[in-house]
Biotite code that builds the C-alpha atoms (Angstrom):
import biotite.structure as struc

atoms = struc.array([
    struc.Atom([-0.078, 0.071, -0.011], chain_id="A", res_id=1, res_name="UNK", atom_name="CA", element="C"),
    struc.Atom([1.383, 3.585, -0.699], chain_id="A", res_id=2, res_name="UNK", atom_name="CA", element="C"),
    struc.Atom([0.902, 6.485, 1.199], chain_id="A", res_id=3, res_name="UNK", atom_name="CA", element="C"),
    struc.Atom([1.858, 9.897, -0.067], chain_id="A", res_id=4, res_name="UNK", atom_name="CA", element="C"),
    struc.Atom([2.291, 12.753, 2.700], chain_id="A", res_id=5, res_name="UNK", atom_name="CA", element="C"),
    struc.Atom([2.569, 16.093, 1.529], chain_id="A", res_id=6, res_name="UNK", atom_name="CA", element="C"),
    struc.Atom([4.264, 17.775, 4.807], chain_id="A", res_id=7, res_name="UNK", atom_name="CA", element="C"),
    struc.Atom([6.821, 20.660, 5.461], chain_id="A", res_id=8, res_name="UNK", atom_name="CA", element="C"),
    struc.Atom([9.217, 20.019, 8.397], chain_id="A", res_id=9, res_name="UNK", atom_name="CA", element="C"),
    struc.Atom([7.862, 23.247, 10.296], chain_id="A", res_id=10, res_name="UNK", atom_name="CA", element="C"),
    struc.Atom([4.683, 22.536, 10.392], chain_id="A", res_id=11, res_name="UNK", atom_name="CA", element="C"),
    struc.Atom([3.213, 21.687, 13.924], chain_id="A", res_id=12, res_name="UNK", atom_name="CA", element="C"),
    struc.Atom([0.233, 19.453, 12.856], chain_id="A", res_id=13, res_name="UNK", atom_name="CA", element="C"),
    struc.Atom([2.275, 17.367, 10.312], chain_id="A", res_id=14, res_name="UNK", atom_name="CA", element="C"),
    struc.Atom([4.332, 16.056, 13.133], chain_id="A", res_id=15, res_name="UNK", atom_name="CA", element="C"),
    struc.Atom([1.171, 15.290, 15.080], chain_id="A", res_id=16, res_name="UNK", atom_name="CA", element="C"),
    struc.Atom([-0.391, 13.774, 11.633], chain_id="A", res_id=17, res_name="UNK", atom_name="CA", element="C"),
    struc.Atom([2.749, 11.555, 10.875], chain_id="A", res_id=18, res_name="UNK", atom_name="CA", element="C"),
    struc.Atom([2.873, 10.235, 14.312], chain_id="A", res_id=19, res_name="UNK", atom_name="CA", element="C"),
    struc.Atom([-0.896, 9.245, 13.838], chain_id="A", res_id=20, res_name="UNK", atom_name="CA", element="C"),
    struc.Atom([-0.555, 7.905, 10.738], chain_id="A", res_id=21, res_name="UNK", atom_name="CA", element="C"),
    struc.Atom([1.641, 5.563, 12.355], chain_id="A", res_id=22, res_name="UNK", atom_name="CA", element="C"),
    struc.Atom([-0.088, 4.486, 15.207], chain_id="A", res_id=23, res_name="UNK", atom_name="CA", element="C"),
    struc.Atom([-2.717, 3.813, 13.053], chain_id="A", res_id=24, res_name="UNK", atom_name="CA", element="C"),
    struc.Atom([-0.640, 1.678, 10.739], chain_id="A", res_id=25, res_name="UNK", atom_name="CA", element="C"),
    struc.Atom([0.336, -0.507, 13.517], chain_id="A", res_id=26, res_name="UNK", atom_name="CA", element="C"),
    struc.Atom([-3.310, -0.714, 14.916], chain_id="A", res_id=27, res_name="UNK", atom_name="CA", element="C"),
    struc.Atom([-4.629, -1.482, 11.647], chain_id="A", res_id=28, res_name="UNK", atom_name="CA", element="C"),
    struc.Atom([-2.271, -4.455, 11.422], chain_id="A", res_id=29, res_name="UNK", atom_name="CA", element="C"),
    struc.Atom([-0.425, -3.229, 8.156], chain_id="A", res_id=30, res_name="UNK", atom_name="CA", element="C"),
    struc.Atom([3.248, -2.593, 9.497], chain_id="A", res_id=31, res_name="UNK", atom_name="CA", element="C"),
    struc.Atom([5.787, -3.889, 6.643], chain_id="A", res_id=32, res_name="UNK", atom_name="CA", element="C"),
    struc.Atom([3.058, -3.169, 4.353], chain_id="A", res_id=33, res_name="UNK", atom_name="CA", element="C"),
    struc.Atom([2.911, 0.347, 3.654], chain_id="A", res_id=34, res_name="UNK", atom_name="CA", element="C"),
    struc.Atom([5.198, 2.396, 1.662], chain_id="A", res_id=35, res_name="UNK", atom_name="CA", element="C"),
    struc.Atom([5.249, 6.199, 2.971], chain_id="A", res_id=36, res_name="UNK", atom_name="CA", element="C"),
    struc.Atom([6.267, 8.839, 0.531], chain_id="A", res_id=37, res_name="UNK", atom_name="CA", element="C"),
    struc.Atom([6.938, 12.342, 1.861], chain_id="A", res_id=38, res_name="UNK", atom_name="CA", element="C"),
    struc.Atom([6.170, 14.924, -0.727], chain_id="A", res_id=39, res_name="UNK", atom_name="CA", element="C"),
    struc.Atom([7.615, 18.655, -0.458], chain_id="A", res_id=40, res_name="UNK", atom_name="CA", element="C"),
    struc.Atom([5.498, 21.509, 0.565], chain_id="A", res_id=41, res_name="UNK", atom_name="CA", element="C"),
    struc.Atom([6.585, 24.485, 1.760], chain_id="A", res_id=42, res_name="UNK", atom_name="CA", element="C"),
    struc.Atom([4.464, 26.737, 3.832], chain_id="A", res_id=43, res_name="UNK", atom_name="CA", element="C"),
    struc.Atom([6.382, 30.061, 3.510], chain_id="A", res_id=44, res_name="UNK", atom_name="CA", element="C"),
    struc.Atom([8.964, 30.001, 0.697], chain_id="A", res_id=45, res_name="UNK", atom_name="CA", element="C"),
    struc.Atom([9.988, 33.433, 1.893], chain_id="A", res_id=46, res_name="UNK", atom_name="CA", element="C"),
    struc.Atom([10.956, 32.334, 5.397], chain_id="A", res_id=47, res_name="UNK", atom_name="CA", element="C"),
    struc.Atom([14.432, 33.708, 6.059], chain_id="A", res_id=48, res_name="UNK", atom_name="CA", element="C"),
    struc.Atom([17.686, 31.852, 5.966], chain_id="A", res_id=49, res_name="UNK", atom_name="CA", element="C"),
    struc.Atom([19.272, 33.780, 8.447], chain_id="A", res_id=50, res_name="UNK", atom_name="CA", element="C"),
    struc.Atom([18.839, 35.629, 11.136], chain_id="A", res_id=51, res_name="UNK", atom_name="CA", element="C"),
    struc.Atom([15.278, 33.968, 11.633], chain_id="A", res_id=52, res_name="UNK", atom_name="CA", element="C"),
    struc.Atom([13.090, 35.114, 14.446], chain_id="A", res_id=53, res_name="UNK", atom_name="CA", element="C"),
    struc.Atom([12.096, 33.232, 17.071], chain_id="A", res_id=54, res_name="UNK", atom_name="CA", element="C"),
    struc.Atom([8.700, 31.229, 16.749], chain_id="A", res_id=55, res_name="UNK", atom_name="CA", element="C"),
    struc.Atom([7.048, 33.057, 19.779], chain_id="A", res_id=56, res_name="UNK", atom_name="CA", element="C"),
    struc.Atom([8.585, 36.246, 18.441], chain_id="A", res_id=57, res_name="UNK", atom_name="CA", element="C"),
    struc.Atom([6.749, 35.686, 14.855], chain_id="A", res_id=58, res_name="UNK", atom_name="CA", element="C"),
    struc.Atom([3.338, 34.838, 16.565], chain_id="A", res_id=59, res_name="UNK", atom_name="CA", element="C"),
    struc.Atom([3.497, 38.055, 18.410], chain_id="A", res_id=60, res_name="UNK", atom_name="CA", element="C"),
    struc.Atom([3.878, 39.836, 15.062], chain_id="A", res_id=61, res_name="UNK", atom_name="CA", element="C"),
    struc.Atom([1.444, 37.568, 13.588], chain_id="A", res_id=62, res_name="UNK", atom_name="CA", element="C"),
    struc.Atom([-1.415, 38.658, 16.372], chain_id="A", res_id=63, res_name="UNK", atom_name="CA", element="C"),
    struc.Atom([-0.143, 41.717, 17.017], chain_id="A", res_id=64, res_name="UNK", atom_name="CA", element="C"),
    struc.Atom([1.247, 41.104, 20.409], chain_id="A", res_id=65, res_name="UNK", atom_name="CA", element="C"),
    struc.Atom([-2.170, 39.801, 21.674], chain_id="A", res_id=66, res_name="UNK", atom_name="CA", element="C"),
    struc.Atom([-0.523, 37.200, 24.219], chain_id="A", res_id=67, res_name="UNK", atom_name="CA", element="C"),
    struc.Atom([-3.853, 35.855, 24.765], chain_id="A", res_id=68, res_name="UNK", atom_name="CA", element="C"),
    struc.Atom([-4.491, 34.838, 21.001], chain_id="A", res_id=69, res_name="UNK", atom_name="CA", element="C"),
    struc.Atom([-0.728, 33.261, 21.139], chain_id="A", res_id=70, res_name="UNK", atom_name="CA", element="C"),
    struc.Atom([-1.710, 31.204, 24.390], chain_id="A", res_id=71, res_name="UNK", atom_name="CA", element="C"),
    struc.Atom([-4.878, 29.684, 22.776], chain_id="A", res_id=72, res_name="UNK", atom_name="CA", element="C"),
    struc.Atom([-2.893, 28.528, 19.790], chain_id="A", res_id=73, res_name="UNK", atom_name="CA", element="C"),
    struc.Atom([-0.205, 27.153, 21.900], chain_id="A", res_id=74, res_name="UNK", atom_name="CA", element="C"),
    struc.Atom([-2.548, 25.183, 24.026], chain_id="A", res_id=75, res_name="UNK", atom_name="CA", element="C"),
    struc.Atom([-3.988, 23.798, 21.193], chain_id="A", res_id=76, res_name="UNK", atom_name="CA", element="C"),
    struc.Atom([-1.365, 22.500, 19.531], chain_id="A", res_id=77, res_name="UNK", atom_name="CA", element="C"),
    struc.Atom([0.558, 21.045, 22.864], chain_id="A", res_id=78, res_name="UNK", atom_name="CA", element="C"),
    struc.Atom([-2.813, 19.741, 23.687], chain_id="A", res_id=79, res_name="UNK", atom_name="CA", element="C"),
    struc.Atom([-2.971, 17.876, 19.885], chain_id="A", res_id=80, res_name="UNK", atom_name="CA", element="C"),
    struc.Atom([0.571, 17.074, 20.409], chain_id="A", res_id=81, res_name="UNK", atom_name="CA", element="C"),
    struc.Atom([0.354, 15.437, 23.888], chain_id="A", res_id=82, res_name="UNK", atom_name="CA", element="C"),
    struc.Atom([-2.495, 13.225, 22.479], chain_id="A", res_id=83, res_name="UNK", atom_name="CA", element="C"),
    struc.Atom([-0.037, 11.514, 20.092], chain_id="A", res_id=84, res_name="UNK", atom_name="CA", element="C"),
    struc.Atom([2.699, 11.322, 23.061], chain_id="A", res_id=85, res_name="UNK", atom_name="CA", element="C"),
    struc.Atom([4.617, 14.646, 22.062], chain_id="A", res_id=86, res_name="UNK", atom_name="CA", element="C"),
    struc.Atom([5.648, 17.462, 23.747], chain_id="A", res_id=87, res_name="UNK", atom_name="CA", element="C"),
    struc.Atom([6.893, 20.835, 21.649], chain_id="A", res_id=88, res_name="UNK", atom_name="CA", element="C"),
    struc.Atom([9.348, 23.586, 23.127], chain_id="A", res_id=89, res_name="UNK", atom_name="CA", element="C"),
    struc.Atom([7.911, 26.365, 21.662], chain_id="A", res_id=90, res_name="UNK", atom_name="CA", element="C"),
    struc.Atom([10.486, 28.275, 23.324], chain_id="A", res_id=91, res_name="UNK", atom_name="CA", element="C"),
    struc.Atom([13.202, 26.713, 21.459], chain_id="A", res_id=92, res_name="UNK", atom_name="CA", element="C"),
    struc.Atom([11.983, 26.845, 18.166], chain_id="A", res_id=93, res_name="UNK", atom_name="CA", element="C"),
    struc.Atom([13.057, 29.359, 15.564], chain_id="A", res_id=94, res_name="UNK", atom_name="CA", element="C"),
    struc.Atom([11.371, 30.094, 12.194], chain_id="A", res_id=95, res_name="UNK", atom_name="CA", element="C"),
    struc.Atom([13.100, 28.377, 9.239], chain_id="A", res_id=96, res_name="UNK", atom_name="CA", element="C"),
    struc.Atom([13.129, 28.253, 5.315], chain_id="A", res_id=97, res_name="UNK", atom_name="CA", element="C"),
    struc.Atom([12.864, 24.546, 4.576], chain_id="A", res_id=98, res_name="UNK", atom_name="CA", element="C"),
    struc.Atom([13.967, 24.538, 0.912], chain_id="A", res_id=99, res_name="UNK", atom_name="CA", element="C"),
    struc.Atom([17.365, 22.946, 1.474], chain_id="A", res_id=100, res_name="UNK", atom_name="CA", element="C"),
    struc.Atom([15.766, 20.280, 3.645], chain_id="A", res_id=101, res_name="UNK", atom_name="CA", element="C"),
    struc.Atom([13.653, 19.278, 0.981], chain_id="A", res_id=102, res_name="UNK", atom_name="CA", element="C"),
    struc.Atom([16.295, 18.660, -1.118], chain_id="A", res_id=103, res_name="UNK", atom_name="CA", element="C"),
    struc.Atom([18.299, 16.612, 1.410], chain_id="A", res_id=104, res_name="UNK", atom_name="CA", element="C"),
    struc.Atom([14.976, 14.504, 2.012], chain_id="A", res_id=105, res_name="UNK", atom_name="CA", element="C"),
    struc.Atom([15.002, 13.529, -1.588], chain_id="A", res_id=106, res_name="UNK", atom_name="CA", element="C"),
    struc.Atom([18.429, 13.061, -1.964], chain_id="A", res_id=107, res_name="UNK", atom_name="CA", element="C"),
    struc.Atom([18.371, 10.656, 0.916], chain_id="A", res_id=108, res_name="UNK", atom_name="CA", element="C"),
    struc.Atom([15.407, 9.044, -0.529], chain_id="A", res_id=109, res_name="UNK", atom_name="CA", element="C"),
    struc.Atom([17.677, 7.529, -3.003], chain_id="A", res_id=110, res_name="UNK", atom_name="CA", element="C"),
    struc.Atom([19.711, 5.716, 0.046], chain_id="A", res_id=111, res_name="UNK", atom_name="CA", element="C"),
    struc.Atom([16.241, 4.827, 1.328], chain_id="A", res_id=112, res_name="UNK", atom_name="CA", element="C"),
    struc.Atom([17.072, 6.996, 4.099], chain_id="A", res_id=113, res_name="UNK", atom_name="CA", element="C"),
    struc.Atom([14.033, 9.986, 3.448], chain_id="A", res_id=114, res_name="UNK", atom_name="CA", element="C"),
    struc.Atom([12.024, 8.809, 6.065], chain_id="A", res_id=115, res_name="UNK", atom_name="CA", element="C"),
    struc.Atom([14.819, 8.559, 8.738], chain_id="A", res_id=116, res_name="UNK", atom_name="CA", element="C"),
    struc.Atom([16.043, 12.376, 7.333], chain_id="A", res_id=117, res_name="UNK", atom_name="CA", element="C"),
    struc.Atom([12.374, 13.862, 7.951], chain_id="A", res_id=118, res_name="UNK", atom_name="CA", element="C"),
    struc.Atom([12.167, 11.550, 11.231], chain_id="A", res_id=119, res_name="UNK", atom_name="CA", element="C"),
    struc.Atom([15.111, 13.565, 13.142], chain_id="A", res_id=120, res_name="UNK", atom_name="CA", element="C"),
    struc.Atom([14.809, 17.035, 11.326], chain_id="A", res_id=121, res_name="UNK", atom_name="CA", element="C"),
    struc.Atom([11.090, 17.066, 12.275], chain_id="A", res_id=122, res_name="UNK", atom_name="CA", element="C"),
    struc.Atom([11.563, 15.550, 15.809], chain_id="A", res_id=123, res_name="UNK", atom_name="CA", element="C"),
    struc.Atom([14.981, 18.131, 16.064], chain_id="A", res_id=124, res_name="UNK", atom_name="CA", element="C"),
    struc.Atom([12.839, 20.876, 15.234], chain_id="A", res_id=125, res_name="UNK", atom_name="CA", element="C"),
    struc.Atom([10.109, 20.473, 17.524], chain_id="A", res_id=126, res_name="UNK", atom_name="CA", element="C"),
    struc.Atom([11.286, 18.979, 20.376], chain_id="A", res_id=127, res_name="UNK", atom_name="CA", element="C"),
    struc.Atom([14.928, 19.632, 20.583], chain_id="A", res_id=128, res_name="UNK", atom_name="CA", element="C"),
    struc.Atom([15.566, 23.350, 19.532], chain_id="A", res_id=129, res_name="UNK", atom_name="CA", element="C"),
    struc.Atom([17.220, 22.377, 16.215], chain_id="A", res_id=130, res_name="UNK", atom_name="CA", element="C"),
    struc.Atom([17.496, 25.083, 14.261], chain_id="A", res_id=131, res_name="UNK", atom_name="CA", element="C"),
    struc.Atom([16.992, 24.132, 10.588], chain_id="A", res_id=132, res_name="UNK", atom_name="CA", element="C"),
    struc.Atom([18.740, 27.074, 9.080], chain_id="A", res_id=133, res_name="UNK", atom_name="CA", element="C"),
    struc.Atom([22.171, 25.989, 10.786], chain_id="A", res_id=134, res_name="UNK", atom_name="CA", element="C"),
    struc.Atom([23.895, 23.973, 8.422], chain_id="A", res_id=135, res_name="UNK", atom_name="CA", element="C"),
    struc.Atom([26.398, 22.469, 10.853], chain_id="A", res_id=136, res_name="UNK", atom_name="CA", element="C"),
    struc.Atom([23.353, 21.354, 13.027], chain_id="A", res_id=137, res_name="UNK", atom_name="CA", element="C"),
    struc.Atom([21.625, 19.980, 10.187], chain_id="A", res_id=138, res_name="UNK", atom_name="CA", element="C"),
    struc.Atom([24.935, 18.186, 8.857], chain_id="A", res_id=139, res_name="UNK", atom_name="CA", element="C"),
    struc.Atom([25.454, 16.501, 12.213], chain_id="A", res_id=140, res_name="UNK", atom_name="CA", element="C"),
    struc.Atom([21.890, 15.079, 11.905], chain_id="A", res_id=141, res_name="UNK", atom_name="CA", element="C"),
    struc.Atom([22.828, 13.826, 8.205], chain_id="A", res_id=142, res_name="UNK", atom_name="CA", element="C"),
    struc.Atom([26.265, 12.261, 9.851], chain_id="A", res_id=143, res_name="UNK", atom_name="CA", element="C"),
    struc.Atom([23.859, 10.797, 12.505], chain_id="A", res_id=144, res_name="UNK", atom_name="CA", element="C"),
    struc.Atom([22.157, 8.624, 9.600], chain_id="A", res_id=145, res_name="UNK", atom_name="CA", element="C"),
    struc.Atom([25.594, 7.234, 8.391], chain_id="A", res_id=146, res_name="UNK", atom_name="CA", element="C"),
    struc.Atom([25.258, 9.543, 5.050], chain_id="A", res_id=147, res_name="UNK", atom_name="CA", element="C"),
    struc.Atom([27.881, 11.152, 3.572], chain_id="A", res_id=148, res_name="UNK", atom_name="CA", element="C"),
    struc.Atom([28.015, 14.905, 4.933], chain_id="A", res_id=149, res_name="UNK", atom_name="CA", element="C"),
    struc.Atom([30.084, 15.881, 2.048], chain_id="A", res_id=150, res_name="UNK", atom_name="CA", element="C"),
    struc.Atom([27.825, 14.731, -0.655], chain_id="A", res_id=151, res_name="UNK", atom_name="CA", element="C"),
    struc.Atom([24.793, 15.854, 1.214], chain_id="A", res_id=152, res_name="UNK", atom_name="CA", element="C"),
    struc.Atom([26.545, 19.608, 1.555], chain_id="A", res_id=153, res_name="UNK", atom_name="CA", element="C"),
    struc.Atom([26.862, 19.682, -2.476], chain_id="A", res_id=154, res_name="UNK", atom_name="CA", element="C"),
    struc.Atom([23.039, 19.001, -2.715], chain_id="A", res_id=155, res_name="UNK", atom_name="CA", element="C"),
    struc.Atom([22.364, 21.577, 0.207], chain_id="A", res_id=156, res_name="UNK", atom_name="CA", element="C"),
    struc.Atom([24.079, 24.609, -1.698], chain_id="A", res_id=157, res_name="UNK", atom_name="CA", element="C"),
    struc.Atom([22.711, 23.382, -5.053], chain_id="A", res_id=158, res_name="UNK", atom_name="CA", element="C"),
    struc.Atom([19.484, 23.253, -7.016], chain_id="A", res_id=159, res_name="UNK", atom_name="CA", element="C"),
    struc.Atom([19.703, 19.612, -7.312], chain_id="A", res_id=160, res_name="UNK", atom_name="CA", element="C"),
    struc.Atom([16.148, 17.573, -7.118], chain_id="A", res_id=161, res_name="UNK", atom_name="CA", element="C"),
    struc.Atom([14.442, 20.808, -8.535], chain_id="A", res_id=162, res_name="UNK", atom_name="CA", element="C"),
    struc.Atom([12.495, 18.441, -10.716], chain_id="A", res_id=163, res_name="UNK", atom_name="CA", element="C"),
    struc.Atom([11.429, 16.276, -8.121], chain_id="A", res_id=164, res_name="UNK", atom_name="CA", element="C"),
    struc.Atom([10.612, 19.081, -5.828], chain_id="A", res_id=165, res_name="UNK", atom_name="CA", element="C"),
    struc.Atom([8.657, 20.578, -8.879], chain_id="A", res_id=166, res_name="UNK", atom_name="CA", element="C"),
    struc.Atom([6.621, 18.056, -9.460], chain_id="A", res_id=167, res_name="UNK", atom_name="CA", element="C"),
    struc.Atom([5.575, 17.639, -5.662], chain_id="A", res_id=168, res_name="UNK", atom_name="CA", element="C"),
    struc.Atom([4.274, 21.046, -6.002], chain_id="A", res_id=169, res_name="UNK", atom_name="CA", element="C"),
    struc.Atom([2.306, 20.030, -9.394], chain_id="A", res_id=170, res_name="UNK", atom_name="CA", element="C"),
    struc.Atom([0.863, 17.272, -7.743], chain_id="A", res_id=171, res_name="UNK", atom_name="CA", element="C"),
    struc.Atom([-0.199, 19.542, -4.961], chain_id="A", res_id=172, res_name="UNK", atom_name="CA", element="C"),
    struc.Atom([-1.811, 21.800, -7.468], chain_id="A", res_id=173, res_name="UNK", atom_name="CA", element="C"),
    struc.Atom([-3.437, 19.098, -9.234], chain_id="A", res_id=174, res_name="UNK", atom_name="CA", element="C"),
    struc.Atom([-5.247, 17.323, -6.431], chain_id="A", res_id=175, res_name="UNK", atom_name="CA", element="C"),
    struc.Atom([-6.079, 21.049, -4.744], chain_id="A", res_id=176, res_name="UNK", atom_name="CA", element="C"),
    struc.Atom([-3.604, 20.817, -1.507], chain_id="A", res_id=177, res_name="UNK", atom_name="CA", element="C"),
    struc.Atom([-3.801, 23.750, 0.000], chain_id="A", res_id=178, res_name="UNK", atom_name="CA", element="C"),
    struc.Atom([-3.022, 22.708, 3.540], chain_id="A", res_id=179, res_name="UNK", atom_name="CA", element="C"),
    struc.Atom([-0.856, 20.503, 5.244], chain_id="A", res_id=180, res_name="UNK", atom_name="CA", element="C"),
    struc.Atom([-0.495, 17.756, 6.323], chain_id="A", res_id=181, res_name="UNK", atom_name="CA", element="C"),
    struc.Atom([-2.155, 16.120, 3.321], chain_id="A", res_id=182, res_name="UNK", atom_name="CA", element="C"),
    struc.Atom([-2.574, 12.536, 2.991], chain_id="A", res_id=183, res_name="UNK", atom_name="CA", element="C"),
    struc.Atom([-3.117, 10.512, -0.442], chain_id="A", res_id=184, res_name="UNK", atom_name="CA", element="C"),
    struc.Atom([-3.907, 6.603, -0.137], chain_id="A", res_id=185, res_name="UNK", atom_name="CA", element="C"),
    struc.Atom([-3.257, 4.551, -3.022], chain_id="A", res_id=186, res_name="UNK", atom_name="CA", element="C"),
    struc.Atom([-4.107, 7.567, -4.979], chain_id="A", res_id=187, res_name="UNK", atom_name="CA", element="C"),
    struc.Atom([-7.655, 6.950, -4.238], chain_id="A", res_id=188, res_name="UNK", atom_name="CA", element="C"),
    struc.Atom([-8.646, 8.540, -0.677], chain_id="A", res_id=189, res_name="UNK", atom_name="CA", element="C"),
    struc.Atom([-7.418, 11.496, 0.715], chain_id="A", res_id=190, res_name="UNK", atom_name="CA", element="C"),
    struc.Atom([-6.884, 12.760, 4.607], chain_id="A", res_id=191, res_name="UNK", atom_name="CA", element="C"),
    struc.Atom([-6.422, 16.570, 4.971], chain_id="A", res_id=192, res_name="UNK", atom_name="CA", element="C"),
    struc.Atom([-4.965, 17.475, 8.636], chain_id="A", res_id=193, res_name="UNK", atom_name="CA", element="C"),
    struc.Atom([-4.445, 15.420, 11.755], chain_id="A", res_id=194, res_name="UNK", atom_name="CA", element="C"),
    struc.Atom([-7.786, 13.375, 12.026], chain_id="A", res_id=195, res_name="UNK", atom_name="CA", element="C"),
    struc.Atom([-8.678, 11.146, 14.851], chain_id="A", res_id=196, res_name="UNK", atom_name="CA", element="C"),
    struc.Atom([-7.322, 7.685, 14.894], chain_id="A", res_id=197, res_name="UNK", atom_name="CA", element="C"),
    struc.Atom([-10.301, 6.028, 13.669], chain_id="A", res_id=198, res_name="UNK", atom_name="CA", element="C"),
    struc.Atom([-10.354, 7.832, 10.382], chain_id="A", res_id=199, res_name="UNK", atom_name="CA", element="C"),
    struc.Atom([-6.720, 6.448, 9.351], chain_id="A", res_id=200, res_name="UNK", atom_name="CA", element="C"),
    struc.Atom([-7.643, 3.321, 10.486], chain_id="A", res_id=201, res_name="UNK", atom_name="CA", element="C"),
    struc.Atom([-10.618, 2.870, 8.246], chain_id="A", res_id=202, res_name="UNK", atom_name="CA", element="C"),
    struc.Atom([-9.209, 4.575, 5.239], chain_id="A", res_id=203, res_name="UNK", atom_name="CA", element="C"),
    struc.Atom([-6.117, 2.108, 5.796], chain_id="A", res_id=204, res_name="UNK", atom_name="CA", element="C"),
    struc.Atom([-8.518, -0.637, 5.334], chain_id="A", res_id=205, res_name="UNK", atom_name="CA", element="C"),
    struc.Atom([-10.125, 1.028, 2.297], chain_id="A", res_id=206, res_name="UNK", atom_name="CA", element="C"),
    struc.Atom([-6.688, 1.308, 0.632], chain_id="A", res_id=207, res_name="UNK", atom_name="CA", element="C"),
    struc.Atom([-5.632, -1.979, 1.528], chain_id="A", res_id=208, res_name="UNK", atom_name="CA", element="C"),
    struc.Atom([-8.355, -3.376, -0.600], chain_id="A", res_id=209, res_name="UNK", atom_name="CA", element="C"),
    struc.Atom([-6.998, -1.782, -3.612], chain_id="A", res_id=210, res_name="UNK", atom_name="CA", element="C"),
    struc.Atom([-3.771, -2.467, -3.167], chain_id="A", res_id=211, res_name="UNK", atom_name="CA", element="C"),
    struc.Atom([-4.697, -6.097, -2.271], chain_id="A", res_id=212, res_name="UNK", atom_name="CA", element="C"),
    struc.Atom([-3.025, -6.044, 1.389], chain_id="A", res_id=213, res_name="UNK", atom_name="CA", element="C"),
    struc.Atom([-4.288, -7.943, 4.393], chain_id="A", res_id=214, res_name="UNK", atom_name="CA", element="C"),
    struc.Atom([-3.512, -6.687, 8.142], chain_id="A", res_id=215, res_name="UNK", atom_name="CA", element="C"),
    struc.Atom([-1.164, -9.066, 9.910], chain_id="A", res_id=216, res_name="UNK", atom_name="CA", element="C"),
    struc.Atom([-2.514, -10.518, 13.246], chain_id="A", res_id=217, res_name="UNK", atom_name="CA", element="C"),
    struc.Atom([-1.750, -8.361, 16.281], chain_id="A", res_id=218, res_name="UNK", atom_name="CA", element="C"),
    struc.Atom([-1.194, -10.200, 19.263], chain_id="A", res_id=219, res_name="UNK", atom_name="CA", element="C"),
    struc.Atom([-2.815, -8.918, 22.636], chain_id="A", res_id=220, res_name="UNK", atom_name="CA", element="C"),
    struc.Atom([-2.419, -9.160, 26.165], chain_id="A", res_id=221, res_name="UNK", atom_name="CA", element="C"),
    struc.Atom([0.205, -11.668, 27.834], chain_id="A", res_id=222, res_name="UNK", atom_name="CA", element="C"),
    struc.Atom([-0.192, -15.330, 27.141], chain_id="A", res_id=223, res_name="UNK", atom_name="CA", element="C"),
    struc.Atom([-3.394, -15.737, 29.276], chain_id="A", res_id=224, res_name="UNK", atom_name="CA", element="C"),
    struc.Atom([-4.598, -18.993, 30.500], chain_id="A", res_id=225, res_name="UNK", atom_name="CA", element="C"),
    struc.Atom([-5.119, -21.478, 27.445], chain_id="A", res_id=226, res_name="UNK", atom_name="CA", element="C"),
    struc.Atom([-5.673, -25.179, 26.985], chain_id="A", res_id=227, res_name="UNK", atom_name="CA", element="C"),
    struc.Atom([-3.624, -27.164, 24.276], chain_id="A", res_id=228, res_name="UNK", atom_name="CA", element="C"),
    struc.Atom([-4.561, -30.461, 22.294], chain_id="A", res_id=229, res_name="UNK", atom_name="CA", element="C"),
    struc.Atom([-2.583, -32.655, 25.143], chain_id="A", res_id=230, res_name="UNK", atom_name="CA", element="C"),
    struc.Atom([-5.216, -31.809, 27.612], chain_id="A", res_id=231, res_name="UNK", atom_name="CA", element="C"),
    struc.Atom([-2.644, -29.383, 29.308], chain_id="A", res_id=232, res_name="UNK", atom_name="CA", element="C"),
    struc.Atom([-4.479, -26.688, 30.430], chain_id="A", res_id=233, res_name="UNK", atom_name="CA", element="C"),
    struc.Atom([-2.367, -23.465, 32.369], chain_id="A", res_id=234, res_name="UNK", atom_name="CA", element="C"),
])
């Protein structure tokens, strides 16, 4: 089964939706049967690449200094994150331009490390204060994945994989993606936003019928009392 996820590294609900999808795949019994392809979607292509403001400062500008509105938004995001076991560090987050990261993700995918790169960058940004505009910090994450740092730097400072990124943008326009996360299941079903788990599970089962997949048996509990064919009960 193939799932395409339009996402950006700095989208708080994208990280939540990604975790929800992964949980739903386990719950529905499709582990090992799902290919997730991350599609580049930049929420703010004009975001600064240097001297970027802190996330909280950008919110103050957006809400004209209305601390109450800021608190309501952060409480809402933090509440949704907590539902899937995440805690966001708003104090440490900084605005970032994600174009170079999308290039790196396309490059890493050629080594079957695209998913891992998205994971470490997104987790680092939201929970560990990783500055996604800091080349050295980004390259440390690349090195931790066992990827060639010099090759990564060459991609980082080039227009490599531009055709792939442009194709993602074209695909987004074709299906009307206007906000992320946006999930496409087997090119047939779509989910926009971090929906409840039951929506993901139901859609997984529907997409599995098209793909010809069947859920694996999930063992629950811790080996309760049983009887075997030899008459032994314990």
